[in-house]
C-alpha positions, 0 to 999 in steps of 0.5 A: 625404615622401621626405626625411622619413626622411633624418635621419642624414646626415653627412660625413667627409673633411678637405680643409684645414688643421685648426681644431679641435684635440682635446686627447684622442688619437684614440679607438680605435673601439669594437666595437659601438655601439647608439643610439636617436634620437627625431625630431620634425617641427615639434615633434611626435613623428615617428619613432624610430630604432634603430641598431647598428654592429658589427664583427668583425675587419676586417668591419663591419655597420650596421643601422638601423630607422626606425619612424614614429609616429602617421600616419607609421607608415603609411609602414612601417619604413625599414630600412638596412644597410651591410656592408663592411670596416674599413681604416686609413682607416675604413669601406669599404662593399661593399654597401648596402640601403635598404628602405621598408616591405614593398614590394619595389619600394621597395628600392634597393641599392648595390654597391661595386667598389673594385678596378674603381673602379665603383659599381652602384646598383639601383632597381626591378631597374634597375642604373646603374653609375658611377665610384666616387669615393675614400672614398665612403660610403653613408647608413648608413655615413658617420655611423660614419666619424667614429669612425675619422676625427674632424672636424679641418678647417674644411670636410669633403667626402664623396661619399655614395650614397643607393642612387639617386644619389651626392651630394657634401656640404660642411660647415663644422666649428665649434670644440667648444661647451659641452655639449649638453643630451642624455644628461646633457650632451655636449661636441659639435662642430657641422657646419653646411651649407657648400654644397647639392647639387641636391635636398639639404636644409640640415642641422646636426649636433652630434657627441659629442666624448667618445662617438666622435663619434656624432651627438647631434643633427641638425636639417634642413628637409625639402622641404616646409619642415618642421623635423625634429629628431633627438635621441639618447636612448640610447647603448651603446658596447662 
């Protein structure tokens, strides 16, 4: 069940020559983004995700709440938060938290010491400190990094901390496709899995080109082989 809620994975770091040429100039990132997603598991209602990105000057905060539907509600709500700063290169997380349900033992955190080059991940009060790789994001922050660094290469690679470990994800970027039938039609760029880190699942992403590259659709298979699909149902940008 641990992967059922990992629905917002995405990565951003250009590593090769661009193959996607966007006609519009790079968009100025908004001050606030509020999104709602509906998720299904093998075509049946599974969960709803309410998420908010906001920034005040150079500080940003992301809050994400995933609420299960039906039997999945028994798992409790999944809360993710990310706090950090906005830099010329995008988001630079300082602190990340993930809380599943009301059990404090299921809380994990990650603290980023950029000056010292260390990442400290804490699970069940046990801390594990590792070297902090450049441009590392967390589960909550990396989808919003696209607002600052839109995909522009044939492959993107990014280290992401889950609060328990650091994973490196690789994705192939496709050229802009026809409109996706979401919110009346959205022009999208698709990210296809280009390599799987140990313990990871295959995923595909459709990013809304004209909506600051907010993920409009996410499809993955969990560790039980079930197909999880997450679709954007509400979007507010300020």
